C-alpha positions in Angstrom: 24.6 -29.4 -71.2 26.3 -29.6 -74.7 27.0 -32.6 -76.8 30.3 -33.3 -78.6 31.6 -35.8 -81.1 34.5 -38.2 -80.7 35.6 -39.3 -84.1 38.4 -41.5 -85.5 39.5 -42.3 -89.0 40.7 -45.8 -89.8 42.4 -47.2 -92.9 42.4 -50.8 -93.9 45.9 -52.1 -94.9 46.5 -55.8 -95.6 43.1 -56.6 -94.4 43.5 -55.0 -91.0 42.0 -51.6 -89.8 44.4 -49.1 -88.3 43.8 -45.7 -86.9 44.8 -43.2 -89.6 47.5 -41.6 -87.4 49.2 -45.0 -87.1 49.2 -45.3 -90.9 50.0 -41.7 -91.8 51.3 -39.0 -89.4 48.0 -37.1 -89.9 46.9 -33.9 -88.3 45.3 -32.3 -91.3 41.6 -32.4 -90.4 40.6 -28.8 -89.8 43.9 -27.4 -90.8 43.3 -23.8 -91.8 39.6 -24.0 -91.1 38.0 -21.0 -89.5 36.3 -22.8 -86.6 39.2 -24.9 -85.2 42.9 -25.8 -85.3 44.2 -28.9 -87.0 43.6 -32.3 -85.5 43.7 -36.0 -86.4 40.0 -36.4 -85.8 37.5 -35.8 -88.7 34.4 -33.7 -88.1 35.8 -32.6 -84.7 33.6 -29.6 -84.0 30.2 -29.1 -82.3 27.5 -28.9 -84.9 24.1 -30.3 -84.0 23.2 -30.1 -87.7 26.2 -32.4 -88.5 25.4 -34.7 -85.6 21.9 -35.0 -86.9 23.1 -35.9 -90.4 25.7 -38.4 -89.2 23.7 -40.3 -86.6 20.3 -38.5 -85.9 21.8 -37.1 -82.7 20.4 -33.7 -81.6 18.7 -33.5 -84.9 16.8 -30.3 -84.1 16.8 -29.4 -87.8 15.2 -32.7 -88.9 18.0 -33.1 -91.4 18.2 -36.3 -93.4 20.4 -38.9 -91.6 22.9 -40.8 -93.6 22.7 -43.8 -91.3 21.1 -44.5 -87.9 23.7 -45.4 -85.2 24.9 -49.0 -85.0 25.5 -48.5 -81.2 28.4 -51.0 -81.3 32.0 -50.8 -82.3 32.8 -53.0 -85.3 34.4 -56.4 -84.4 37.5 -55.5 -86.4 38.1 -52.0 -84.9 41.8 -51.0 -84.5 43.2 -51.6 -81.0 44.0 -47.9 -80.6 40.4 -46.8 -81.3 39.0 -49.6 -79.1 41.2 -48.2 -76.2 39.7 -44.8 -76.8 36.2 -46.2 -76.3 37.0 -48.3 -73.3 35.5 -46.9 -70.1 33.8 -44.0 -71.9 30.1 -43.2 -71.6 29.8 -42.2 -75.2 26.6 -43.0 -76.9 25.2 -43.5 -80.5 28.3 -45.2 -81.9 28.3 -45.2 -85.6 30.6 -46.3 -88.5 30.6 -44.9 -92.0 32.9 -45.7 -94.9 34.3 -42.9 -97.0 32.5 -44.5 -99.9 29.1 -44.1 -98.1 30.0 -40.4 -97.4 31.1 -39.7 -101.0 28.2 -41.5 -102.6 25.5 -39.6 -100.6 23.3 -37.0 -102.4 24.3 -33.7 -100.9 22.3 -31.8 -103.5 18.9 -32.8 -102.0 16.9 -30.2 -100.2 15.1 -30.5 -96.9 13.0 -28.3 -94.6 15.3 -27.1 -91.8 12.9 -27.0 -88.9 15.3 -25.6 -86.3 14.3 -22.1 -85.3 14.7 -19.8 -82.2 11.4 -18.9 -80.5 10.6 -16.9 -77.4 8.9 -19.4 -75.1 8.1 -16.8 -72.4 9.1 -13.2 -72.0 12.9 -12.9 -72.1 13.5 -16.7 -72.6 14.4 -18.2 -76.0 14.6 -21.8 -77.2 17.3 -22.1 -79.9 16.2 -25.6 -80.7 12.5 -25.0 -81.3 10.6 -26.9 -84.0 9.3 -24.7 -86.8 5.7 -24.6 -87.5 4.3 -24.6 -91.1 5.6 -21.5 -92.8 8.6 -21.1 -90.5 12.1 -22.5 -90.9 13.6 -22.7 -94.4 14.3 -25.1 -97.2 18.0 -25.8 -97.5 20.3 -27.8 -99.7 22.1 -30.4 -97.6 25.5 -29.3 -99.0 25.0 -25.7 -97.8 23.6 -26.9 -94.5 26.7 -29.1 -93.7 29.1 -26.3 -94.8 32.6 -26.1 -96.2 34.4 -27.7 -93.2 32.5 -31.0 -93.7 33.6 -31.2 -97.3 37.2 -30.2 -96.5 37.3 -33.1 -94.0 35.9 -35.4 -96.7 38.8 -34.3 -98.9 41.3 -35.2 -96.2 39.7 -38.6 -95.7 39.8 -39.1 -99.5 43.6 -38.6 -99.5 43.9 -41.6 -97.2 43.1 -44.3 -99.8 40.4 -46.2 -101.5 37.0 -45.0 -100.2 36.0 -48.6 -99.3 39.2 -48.9 -97.2 38.7 -45.7 -95.2 36.1 -45.3 -92.5 35.1 -43.1 -89.6 34.0 -44.4 -86.2 32.4 -41.9 -83.9 30.2 -41.5 -80.9 28.8 -38.6 -78.8 28.9 -37.5 -75.2 26.6 -35.2 -73.2 
């Protein structure tokens, strides 16, 4: 069974957080990207590498994690986003400000330990852990890819990085 992300951008205006679509008619995330059509949800594609980086979810690559999940919605979450979470069975809730995302060191390298191995004749595990000498060293910027940074640019257009945040969780 796969895992997907459910993500929402919020902007703080006059001390109150509002979902970005309520502040701006926004459907620019992913617009023109190769993998997906445009949406109002940042980072809205299945990438276990991205999930590992954002919240240590399905982190088969052993990528650095920007922040472990908080597991709770912030008390000041917008009503619209709170409604999206109500009744869901989403897990690993996390909140990151745009400032946290922009300030992170994407030039660092890490050992990507996700490899595909034949576990028995004709059966392959695409999330196997590399042994010493397997896998490869990657720069985090290359590992996350262009779509991640394009979505960061869209988030950056919403306002002051301390007043823009993403709230997200995962399903199985």
